[in-house]
C-alpha positions as CSV (number, residue, x, y, z in Angstrom):
1,X,78.1,54.9,165.3
2,X,80.7,57.6,165.4
3,X,82.1,59.9,162.6
4,X,85.5,61.4,162.8
5,X,87.5,63.6,160.5
6,X,90.8,65.6,160.6
7,X,93.7,66.8,158.5
8,X,93.8,63.5,156.7
9,X,91.8,63.2,153.5
10,X,89.3,60.7,154.9
11,X,86.2,60.6,157.1
12,X,86.1,57.5,159.3
13,X,83.0,55.6,160.5
14,X,83.4,53.7,163.8
15,X,81.4,51.2,165.8
16,X,81.2,53.1,169.1
17,X,80.7,49.8,171.1
18,X,83.6,47.8,169.7
19,X,85.9,50.6,168.5
20,X,86.1,49.0,165.1
21,X,86.5,51.2,162.0
22,X,83.7,50.2,159.7
23,X,84.5,52.3,156.7
24,X,86.5,55.3,155.4
25,X,85.2,57.9,153.0
26,X,87.8,59.8,151.0
27,X,88.2,62.5,148.4
28,X,91.7,63.4,147.1
29,X,93.1,66.8,148.2
30,X,90.0,67.4,150.4
31,X,91.2,67.8,154.0
32,X,87.9,67.3,155.8
33,X,87.2,69.7,158.6
34,X,83.8,68.8,159.8
35,X,80.9,66.3,159.5
36,X,77.3,66.0,160.6
37,X,74.7,63.3,160.8
38,X,71.2,63.4,159.3
39,X,68.5,62.5,161.9
40,X,67.8,59.2,160.1
41,X,71.3,58.0,160.9
42,X,71.8,56.7,157.4
43,X,73.4,59.8,155.8
44,X,75.8,62.4,156.7
45,X,77.6,65.5,155.2
46,X,81.3,66.4,155.4
47,X,82.9,69.7,154.8
48,X,86.4,70.2,153.5
49,X,89.1,72.8,152.8
50,X,88.6,72.2,149.0
51,X,85.5,74.4,149.3
52,X,83.1,71.4,148.9
53,X,80.4,69.8,151.0
54,X,79.6,66.1,150.2
55,X,76.6,64.0,151.3
56,X,77.3,60.3,151.8
57,X,75.4,57.2,152.6
58,X,76.9,54.5,155.0
59,X,78.0,52.4,152.0
60,X,80.3,55.1,150.8
61,X,78.1,56.4,148.0
62,X,78.2,60.1,147.3
63,X,74.6,61.3,147.2
64,X,75.0,65.0,146.6
65,X,77.6,67.8,146.7
66,X,77.9,71.5,147.0
67,X,80.8,73.1,145.3
68,X,81.9,75.9,143.0
69,X,83.4,79.3,143.0
70,X,80.9,80.7,145.5
71,X,81.6,78.0,148.1
72,X,84.0,79.0,150.9
73,X,86.3,76.8,152.9
74,X,84.1,75.0,155.4
75,X,84.9,75.4,159.1
76,X,81.9,73.7,160.6
77,X,78.6,72.0,159.7
78,X,75.3,71.1,161.3
79,X,72.0,69.5,160.2
80,X,68.7,70.5,161.9
81,X,66.8,67.8,163.7
82,X,64.1,67.7,160.9
83,X,66.8,67.0,158.3
84,X,65.6,70.0,156.2
85,X,68.3,72.5,156.8
86,X,72.1,72.2,156.5
87,X,74.1,75.1,158.1
88,X,77.7,75.8,157.3
89,X,80.2,78.4,158.4
90,X,83.5,79.6,157.1
91,X,86.2,82.1,157.9
92,X,84.6,84.5,155.5
93,X,82.1,85.8,158.0
94,X,79.2,84.1,156.3
95,X,76.6,81.6,157.7
96,X,75.0,79.6,154.9
97,X,71.6,78.0,155.6
98,X,70.7,75.5,152.9
99,X,67.1,74.3,152.5
100,X,67.6,70.8,151.3
101,X,64.0,70.3,150.2
102,X,63.6,73.6,148.3
103,X,67.2,73.6,147.1
104,X,67.5,77.2,148.3
105,X,70.1,79.1,150.3
106,X,70.0,81.9,152.8
107,X,73.2,83.8,153.8
108,X,73.5,85.4,157.2
109,X,76.2,88.1,157.4
110,X,78.4,88.4,160.5
111,X,80.9,91.2,161.0
112,X,83.9,89.0,162.0
113,X,85.0,85.4,161.4
114,X,82.9,82.6,162.6
115,X,84.8,79.8,164.3
116,X,82.1,77.2,165.2
117,X,78.4,76.6,165.2
118,X,75.7,74.7,167.1
119,X,72.0,74.1,166.3
120,X,69.3,73.8,168.9
121,X,67.6,70.4,169.3
122,X,64.3,71.8,167.9
123,X,66.1,73.3,164.9
124,X,64.8,76.8,165.6
125,X,68.0,78.5,166.7
126,X,71.6,78.7,165.5
127,X,74.5,79.5,167.8
128,X,77.9,80.7,166.5
129,X,81.1,81.6,168.2
130,X,83.0,84.6,166.8
131,X,86.6,85.7,166.8
132,X,85.4,89.0,168.5
133,X,84.8,87.1,171.8
134,X,81.1,87.1,171.4
135,X,78.5,84.3,170.9
136,X,75.5,85.1,168.6
137,X,72.2,83.3,168.5
138,X,70.1,83.6,165.3
139,X,66.4,82.7,165.1
140,X,66.0,80.6,162.0
141,X,62.2,80.8,162.1
142,X,61.9,84.6,162.0
143,X,63.1,87.6,159.9
144,X,64.9,89.1,162.9
145,X,67.9,91.0,161.5
146,X,69.9,91.1,164.7
147,X,71.1,88.2,166.8
148,X,71.0,87.7,170.5
149,X,74.5,88.2,172.0
150,X,76.4,86.6,174.9
151,X,79.6,88.0,176.2
152,X,82.2,87.5,179.0
153,X,84.2,84.5,177.9
154,X,87.6,84.7,176.2
155,X,88.4,83.6,172.7
156,X,91.3,84.9,170.7
157,X,93.7,82.2,169.5
158,X,91.7,79.0,169.4
159,X,88.4,77.5,168.2
160,X,86.0,77.6,171.1
161,X,82.7,75.8,171.0
162,X,79.3,76.5,172.6
163,X,75.9,74.8,172.7
164,X,72.4,75.0,174.1
165,X,71.3,73.2,177.3
166,X,68.8,72.7,180.0
167,X,65.1,72.4,179.8
168,X,63.7,74.1,176.7
169,X,67.2,75.2,175.8
170,X,67.1,77.7,178.7
171,X,70.9,78.1,178.8
172,X,73.8,78.9,176.6
173,X,77.1,77.3,177.6
174,X,80.6,77.9,176.2
175,X,84.2,77.1,176.9
176,X,86.8,79.8,177.2
177,X,90.5,80.4,176.9
178,X,90.7,81.4,180.6
179,X,90.2,77.7,181.6
180,X,86.6,78.3,182.7
181,X,83.1,77.3,181.6
182,X,80.5,80.1,181.1
183,X,76.7,79.7,181.3
184,X,74.2,82.4,180.2
185,X,70.4,82.7,180.3
186,X,69.4,82.2,176.7
187,X,66.5,84.8,176.6
188,X,68.0,87.8,178.5
189,X,71.8,87.2,178.0
190,X,72.5,87.3,181.7
191,X,75.8,85.6,182.7
192,X,74.7,83.1,185.4
193,X,77.8,81.1,186.2
194,X,81.6,81.0,185.6
195,X,82.8,77.6,186.6
196,X,86.5,77.0,187.4
197,X,88.1,73.5,187.4
198,X,90.1,73.1,184.3
199,X,93.8,74.0,184.0
200,X,93.8,74.9,180.3
201,X,91.7,76.3,177.5
202,X,88.2,74.8,177.6
203,X,87.6,74.3,173.9
204,X,84.4,72.3,173.8
205,X,81.2,71.7,175.8
206,X,78.3,69.3,175.3
207,X,75.0,69.3,177.3
208,X,73.4,65.9,178.1
209,X,70.3,65.7,175.8
210,X,68.5,63.4,178.3
211,X,69.5,65.1,181.6
212,X,69.0,68.9,181.8
213,X,71.3,69.1,184.9
214,X,74.4,67.5,183.3
215,X,77.0,68.5,180.8
216,X,80.6,67.8,179.8
217,X,83.5,70.1,179.1
218,X,86.8,69.3,177.4
219,X,90.1,71.1,177.8
220,X,93.7,71.4,176.7
221,X,94.6,70.1,180.1
222,X,93.9,66.6,178.7
223,X,90.7,66.1,180.8
224,X,87.0,65.9,180.3
225,X,84.9,67.0,183.2
226,X,81.3,65.9,183.8
227,X,79.2,68.5,185.6
228,X,76.0,68.0,187.5
229,X,74.0,69.0,190.6
230,X,76.0,69.1,193.8
231,X,74.5,67.4,196.8
232,X,76.9,69.0,199.2
233,X,77.1,72.6,198.1
234,X,75.2,75.1,200.4
235,X,74.5,77.8,197.9
236,X,72.0,76.1,195.7
237,X,69.7,78.8,194.2
238,X,67.2,76.5,192.4
239,X,66.9,73.0,191.1
240,X,64.4,73.8,188.3
241,X,66.3,74.8,185.2
242,X,63.1,75.5,183.3
243,X,62.7,78.9,185.0
244,X,66.0,80.2,183.8
245,X,68.0,79.8,187.0
246,X,71.0,77.6,187.5
247,X,71.9,75.7,190.7
248,X,75.5,75.4,191.9
249,X,77.1,72.4,190.3
250,X,80.0,70.1,190.8
251,X,82.6,69.0,188.3
252,X,84.2,65.5,188.2
253,X,87.3,64.9,186.1
254,X,87.4,61.9,183.7
């Protein structure tokens, strides 16, 4: 199944095999901006410009909601892999981590606006893109007050997305407004690769969860490129991504 949302006041549930729209979920005057699945595949949350987050089941029933004067306009949402934490970001420089079991909330303060977020597969780390052209990673399992930082990409006018990738989440990858893809070492912040290939802003990336050597990038040039190990390139440095090095890769346009 696939969830989509946009400027319209509905979230749409699709059968990804047939392309059929199975159900729509609506709230008047909401304007949904983001949605995220729970790991059980039977519930999801949606965030909206009306400063509300709603939890739904697949039959269209509203199971829970978060709203009120303290709630900001939601820019992005994520659910951790254990289904315990819901993370939301807004343009008000706050990252809100909701513990759904304990009904508690932790607020992480950033210095500039947060544009997007991503959570690691193990649910331990939170990655956010900032309007200051930095990417910050927060450890959700510790009391560390300062984030890890990744720099070098360009982000000024548009929403740019990043994510974790490789074996044991060894890498951080992000799009950029200079039409390139950036890859950093997660632990030491070293910029490992800057990959050309697109002809417009690269606004989203997604690493293959089953193949640590493959990821996709999407661009304003109306293409999606699938990246993987190159069998022809002579400058391969390593083929084992678990040690924090990255081999030369080859992009294919789709």
